[in-house]
C-alpha positions in Angstrom: -34.7 3.5 9.6 -31.0 4.2 10.3 -30.1 3.2 6.8 -32.7 5.6 5.3 -31.2 8.3 7.4 -27.8 7.6 6.2 -28.9 7.6 2.6 -30.7 10.8 2.9 -27.6 12.4 4.4 -25.4 11.1 1.4 -28.0 12.5 -0.9 -28.2 15.9 0.7 -25.7 18.8 1.2 -22.6 18.1 3.0 -20.7 21.2 2.6 -18.3 19.6 0.0 -16.8 21.1 -3.1 -20.0 21.9 -5.1 -18.9 19.9 -8.4 -18.1 16.6 -6.3 -21.2 17.2 -4.2 -23.5 17.6 -7.3 -22.0 14.3 -8.8 -22.3 12.5 -5.5 -26.0 13.4 -4.9 -26.9 12.6 -8.7 -25.0 9.2 -9.0 -24.4 7.6 -5.9 -25.1 3.9 -6.1 -26.0 3.7 -9.9 -22.7 2.0 -10.7 -23.4 -1.0 -8.7 -27.2 -1.4 -8.9 -27.6 0.5 -5.6 -31.0 -0.2 -3.6 -31.8 2.1 -0.7 -32.3 -0.8 1.4 -29.1 -2.5 0.8 -26.8 -1.8 3.8 -24.1 -4.3 2.5 -23.7 -2.1 -0.7 -22.6 0.8 1.6 -20.4 -1.3 3.7 -18.6 -2.8 0.8 -17.6 0.7 -0.4 -15.2 1.3 2.6 -13.2 -2.0 1.7 -10.8 -0.5 -0.6 -10.2 2.2 1.9 -9.4 -0.2 4.6 -7.0 -2.2 2.4 -5.1 1.1 2.2 -4.2 1.0 5.9 -3.1 -2.8 5.4 -0.9 -1.9 2.6 0.7 1.0 4.2 1.7 -1.2 7.3 3.2 -3.8 4.7 5.1 -1.3 2.7 6.8 0.1 5.7 9.3 -2.3 4.5 10.4 -0.9 1.2 11.4 -4.3 0.0 7.8 -5.2 -0.2 6.7 -2.6 -2.4 6.0 -4.4 -5.8 6.8 -3.1 -9.2 3.0 -2.9 -10.0 0.0 -2.9 -7.3 -3.2 -4.2 -9.0 -6.3 -3.1 -7.6 -9.1 -5.3 -9.4 -12.2 -7.2 -8.7 -12.0 -11.0 -7.9 -13.8 -11.6 -11.4 -11.3 -9.9 -13.5 -8.7 -11.2 -15.9 -5.4 -9.6 -16.3 -2.7 -10.1 -19.0 0.4 -9.3 -16.9 2.8 -9.2 -19.7 0.8 -6.4 -21.7 0.3 -4.8 -18.1 4.0 -4.6 -17.6 4.4 -3.3 -21.3 2.1 -0.3 -20.3 3.3 0.4 -16.7 7.1 -0.2 -17.2 7.7 2.0 -20.0 10.9 4.1 -19.6 8.8 7.3 -19.4 6.5 5.8 -16.7 8.9 3.6 -14.9 11.0 6.5 -13.4 8.3 8.7 -11.9 5.0 8.0 -10.2 2.3 6.4 -12.7 -1.1 5.3 -12.2 -3.4 3.7 -14.7 -6.9 2.5 -15.2 -8.5 0.2 -17.9 -11.5 2.2 -17.8 -11.2 5.8 -16.8 -13.9 8.3 -16.4 -13.7 12.0 -15.6 -16.6 13.6 -13.7 -17.3 15.8 -10.7 -13.9 17.4 -11.2 -11.7 14.2 -10.7 -11.0 11.0 -12.7 -11.7 7.6 -11.4 -11.8 4.2 -12.7 -14.5 1.8 -13.2 -13.1 -0.3 -10.4 -13.5 -3.9 -11.7 -11.4 -3.3 -14.8 -8.6 -2.4 -12.9 -6.5 0.4 -11.2 -2.7 0.0 -11.5 0.1 1.8 -9.5 3.8 1.5 -10.2 6.4 1.4 -7.4 7.2 5.1 -7.7 3.6 6.1 -7.0 3.3 3.6 -4.2 6.5 5.2 -2.6 5.0 8.6 -3.0 1.6 7.8 -1.4 3.1 6.0 1.6 5.4 8.8 2.6 4.6 11.1 5.3 3.1 14.3 4.8 3.7 17.5 6.8 2.1 20.6 6.4 4.3 22.7 8.8 7.7 23.7 8.9 9.1 20.2 8.0 7.5 20.5 4.8 10.5 22.3 3.4 10.7 22.5 -0.4 9.0 19.2 -1.0 6.7 20.0 -4.0 4.6 16.7 -3.3 3.9 17.9 0.1 3.0 21.5 -0.9 0.5 20.2 -3.5 -0.9 17.7 -1.0 -1.4 20.5 1.7 -2.8 22.7 -0.5 -5.4 20.3 -1.5 -6.1 19.3 2.3 -6.8 23.1 2.6 -9.4 23.1 0.0 -11.0 20.0 2.0 -13.3 19.3 -0.9 -14.7 16.2 0.6 -13.9 16.6 4.3 -10.6 14.8 4.2 -8.9 17.6 6.1 -11.0 16.6 9.3 -9.2 13.3 9.8 -5.7 14.4 8.6 -2.7 14.5 11.2 0.5 15.7 10.5 2.8 12.8 9.4 -0.1 10.9 7.6 0.5 9.3 4.3 -2.0 9.5 1.6 -2.7 5.8 2.1 -3.3 6.5 5.8 -5.4 9.6 5.0 -7.8 7.7 3.1 -7.5 4.8 5.2 -8.9 7.1 8.1 -11.4 8.7 5.6 -13.1 5.4 4.8 -14.0 4.7 8.5 -15.9 8.1 8.9 -19.6 7.9 9.8 -20.9 9.1 6.7 -18.6 7.8 4.1 -20.6 8.7 1.0 -18.6 7.7 -1.9 -18.6 4.9 -4.4 -15.1 3.1 -3.5 -14.1 3.7 -7.3 -14.6 7.5 -6.7 -12.9 7.6 -3.2 -9.7 5.9 -5.0 -10.1 8.2 -8.0 -10.2 11.0 -5.9 -7.1 10.1 -3.9 -5.3 9.5 -7.1 -6.4 13.0 -8.7 -5.5 15.2 -5.9 -3.0 13.4 -3.7 -0.9 11.2 -6.1 1.0 14.1 -7.5 0.1 12.8 -11.0 -3.0 11.9 -12.9 -4.9 8.8 -13.6 -3.8 7.7 -17.1 -5.9 5.7 -19.5 -4.4 2.3 -20.3 -4.7 1.3 -23.7 -6.7 -0.5 -25.3 -9.4 1.1 -23.1 -11.7 -1.7 -21.6 -15.2 -0.9 -20.4 -18.4 -2.5 -20.4 -19.4 -1.8 -23.9 -16.0 -3.3 -25.0 -15.8 -6.8 -26.0 -13.0 -8.9 -24.2 -10.5 -9.7 -27.1 -7.1 -11.0 -27.6 -5.8 -7.6 -27.4 -7.5 -6.7 -24.1 -5.1 -6.0 -21.1 -8.1 -6.7 -18.5 -11.3 -8.4 -18.9 -14.0 -8.0 -16.2 -17.0 -10.0 -15.2 -15.3 -13.2 -15.8 -16.6 -16.8 -15.2 -14.1 -19.4 -14.2 -14.4 -20.6 -17.9 -13.8 -17.1 -19.2 -10.7 -16.9 -17.1 -9.5 -20.2 -18.1 -10.1 -19.2 -21.8 -8.4 -15.8 -21.0 -5.3 -17.5 -19.7 -5.1 -19.7 -23.1 -5.4 -17.0 -25.4 -3.0 -14.6 -23.7 -0.4 -17.4 -22.7 
């Protein structure tokens, strides 16, 4: 009964931006074979948000920030040399860059089909772990100005959990713990990148989605069995 009430809330009006709300109401659950009786599916959508809190704590020590952070499923293979070639190009390496192997744009924002991977360079991590101030401490910081402007739009209710000095990772860590977290985890991460990374979600080439066969040229492959992963490693070594 509690789960059905939760589902009805997530499918109904929540006072969000109308484009995001329409998209959520139409598509929540479709990407993962959602069943209205599967409470575990809803719990799983919070996990990447929870991980942001752990990463925020780890990256307080800047020496721990990697050149590339990979957000992938545990049945995904990644050719790291090809990934480095995409992520660490001269035009990407200096500024924040976030890429996805399978990018979609719907509901007014871009998001990755999560299993195939979302990838953050060091500069983007540094930006999204810095504190945000929407008061006199903001100064002329263009990133903070953009983040604060989007907070005021409050398109999915994120302003309700924001506190001065929160980073982007902290904001969405807290947002993932709200009572009615009504987003697929891919959408939550994509929304965060679209409106709070100070950049865009870039398509990594070649695009790799469900209808694309895994080949020697693929940067990532998803839904891999242990044998598939072994074959991928041999083919890409």
